[in-house]
N, C-alpha and C positions, 0 to 999 in steps of 0.2 A: 657078497652082491654090491655091498661097493665097488670090491675090485674093477669086475663087470663093468661096471657106470663112467669111472677113473678112466678104464683104458679104450672103453669108448670114445667117451671125450682123446681124450691122448692121438686116439692111433685119427678113431673110426669115421670123424665130426675132420679131422685133417685130409681125409679122402674128400669127404660128400665134397667139401668149401670145390677141393680141389681138378671136382668133376664139372661140378653147379656154375666153376668161370669158366672150364674148359666148352661147358655148355653154351657163355653165352658168346661170349667169346667167335667160336664158331659158324653161331646162328643155327643151328641142329634147329630141325624137331624135336619137341615134347616126346616123341619117340624112344629116339636116338636116347632119352640122355636118360630115363625109362630101362632098356636095355642094358647103361651104358652102367645102372647100380645093381639092373642082377645080376651079372657079371662077379660085378665087387665080389660081392657076401657067395659067387660060389668055388 
């Protein structure tokens, strides 16, 4: 389980931070942010 948490912290969290940063910079609505996050897990 530790490896899964470590992987999330190293890779997934950075991707989420990047998506949120882009969301703030582009001024999209909340639905676009949610849709982008859902695509990330496909």
